[in-house]
C-alpha positions in Angstrom: 0.0 0.0 0.0 1.3 3.4 -0.9 1.8 5.7 2.0 3.2 9.0 3.0 6.7 9.1 4.5 9.2 11.9 5.2 11.3 11.2 2.0 8.5 10.6 -0.4 8.9 13.9 -2.3 12.6 13.4 -2.6 12.2 9.8 -3.7 9.5 10.6 -6.3 11.8 13.4 -7.7 14.6 10.9 -8.0 12.4 8.5 -10.0 11.3 11.4 -12.2 14.9 12.3 -12.8 15.7 8.7 -13.8 12.7 8.7 -16.3 14.0 12.0 -17.7 17.4 10.3 -18.2 15.7 7.6 -20.2 15.1 4.8 -17.7 11.6 3.2 -17.6 9.4 3.5 -14.5 9.0 0.1 -12.8 6.0 0.0 -10.4 6.7 -3.6 -9.4 10.4 -4.6 -9.4 9.3 -7.9 -7.8 7.2 -8.7 -11.0 8.1 -9.8 -14.5 10.8 -7.2 -15.1 13.4 -5.7 -12.6 14.6 -3.0 -14.9 13.7 0.6 -14.2 13.5 3.2 -11.5 11.0 2.8 -8.6 10.2 3.6 -5.0 11.4 0.9 -2.6 8.8 -1.8 -1.7 9.4 -2.3 2.0 7.4 -3.0 5.1 7.4 0.0 7.4 5.6 0.7 10.6 5.8 4.1 12.3 8.5 5.2 9.9 10.7 2.2 10.9 11.4 -0.7 8.6 10.3 -4.0 10.1 10.4 -7.6 9.2 7.4 -9.8 8.2 7.1 -11.5 11.6 7.0 -8.1 13.4 4.5 -6.7 11.0 2.1 -9.6 10.6 2.5 -11.9 13.6 3.3 -9.7 16.5 2.0 -6.2 15.8 -1.4 -7.5 14.5 -1.8 -10.1 17.2 -1.8 -13.1 14.9 0.6 -14.9 17.1 -2.2 -15.2 19.7 -4.5 -17.1 17.4 -5.3 -20.6 18.7 -4.6 -22.1 15.2 -1.1 -20.8 15.0 2.1 -22.1 16.7 5.4 -20.2 16.2 8.5 -22.3 16.8 11.8 -20.6 17.0 15.2 -22.3 16.8 13.7 -24.7 14.2 14.4 -25.2 10.5 12.0 -26.7 8.1 13.8 -29.5 6.3 11.0 -30.7 3.9 7.3 -30.9 3.4 5.4 -34.2 3.8 3.0 -35.1 1.0 0.1 -37.6 0.7 -0.1 -37.8 -3.1 0.1 -34.3 -4.3 -1.3 -32.7 -1.1 1.1 -31.3 1.5 0.0 -32.6 4.9 2.9 -31.8 7.1 6.3 -30.2 7.6 9.5 -31.8 8.9 11.5 -29.7 11.3 14.8 -30.0 13.0 15.9 -28.0 15.9 18.5 -25.5 14.5 20.9 -26.0 17.4 21.0 -29.8 16.8 23.1 -31.6 14.2 21.8 -33.3 11.1 21.7 -36.7 12.8 19.0 -35.5 15.2 15.6 -37.0 14.4 13.1 -34.7 12.6 9.9 -33.5 14.2 6.9 -33.9 11.9 4.1 -31.3 12.3 0.9 -32.3 10.6 -1.6 -29.8 9.2 -5.4 -30.3 9.4 -6.2 -27.9 6.5 -3.3 -26.2 4.8 0.3 -25.3 4.8 1.6 -21.9 3.9 5.3 -22.0 2.7 7.0 -18.7 3.2 10.7 -19.4 3.5 11.8 -16.4 1.4 13.2 -16.0 -2.1 15.8 -18.7 -1.8 14.4 -20.8 1.0 11.0 -21.5 -0.6 12.2 -23.1 -3.8 15.0 -24.9 -1.8 12.3 -26.4 0.6 10.0 -27.3 -2.3 12.8 -29.1 -4.2 14.0 -31.0 -1.1 10.3 -32.1 -0.8 10.1 -33.4 -4.4 8.5 -30.4 -6.0 10.5 -29.0 -8.9 12.1 -29.8 -12.3 11.9 -33.7 -12.5 15.4 -34.2 -13.8 16.9 -32.0 -11.0 14.8 -33.7 -8.3 15.8 -37.2 -9.4 19.4 -36.2 -9.8 19.6 -35.8 -6.0 17.8 -39.0 -5.3 14.6 -37.3 -4.1 11.2 -38.9 -4.9 9.3 -36.7 -7.3 6.0 -35.3 -6.1 5.3 -32.8 -8.9 7.3 -31.8 -12.0 7.1 -28.0 -11.8 9.4 -25.1 -12.8 10.3 -24.3 -9.2 13.4 -22.0 -9.0 14.0 -21.8 -12.8 13.8 -18.0 -13.0 15.4 -17.4 -9.6 17.6 -14.3 -9.7 18.8 -11.8 -7.2 17.6 -8.3 -7.5 20.4 -6.0 -6.7 19.7 -2.9 -4.7 22.1 0.0 -4.7 21.1 2.7 -2.3 22.4 6.1 -3.0 22.5 8.9 -0.4 22.9 12.5 -1.4 22.7 15.7 0.6 19.4 17.6 0.2 18.6 21.2 0.4 17.9 22.5 3.9 14.5 21.5 5.1 14.4 18.2 3.0 14.9 14.8 4.6 17.7 12.7 3.2 17.2 9.5 5.1 15.1 6.6 3.7 13.9 5.4 7.1 14.6 6.0 10.7 16.0 3.2 12.8 14.7 3.6 16.3 17.0 0.9 17.8 
């Protein structure tokens, strides 16, 4: 959602300058094309950048829901499938070695995989979801032949800081820590 922030005017002028120099505007650099100038797409609360867990689990009270359990110090190692339906998640305590038995957590209704840009395709492929040849190459039983991770690429971000005229904010966000 677009919002107002201290540096919005400066940021918008920067994008306008890029367009004047011949760069395209990119309203969604997480979409099909990463080329172009845009405002940053970040999660901000009270002028402070925050992570997903802070914004959605803790600040909105979702962590108190009876149908949600948050485990820290655990890593998801693979998904459990019955046919093509994900029914559980295998976890290992992060402080334990790989020889430690996995914990299997079963879901009654659904599983939401949100392990990030790299972690999500990694977890899906370890679970047998991905390009068939690649999955079989690693001795993993194929669940679904899908183009998981095929267009995975990093989107480089190069912040540039310049002094502004008196009265204009130059910081992108304020870290209250």
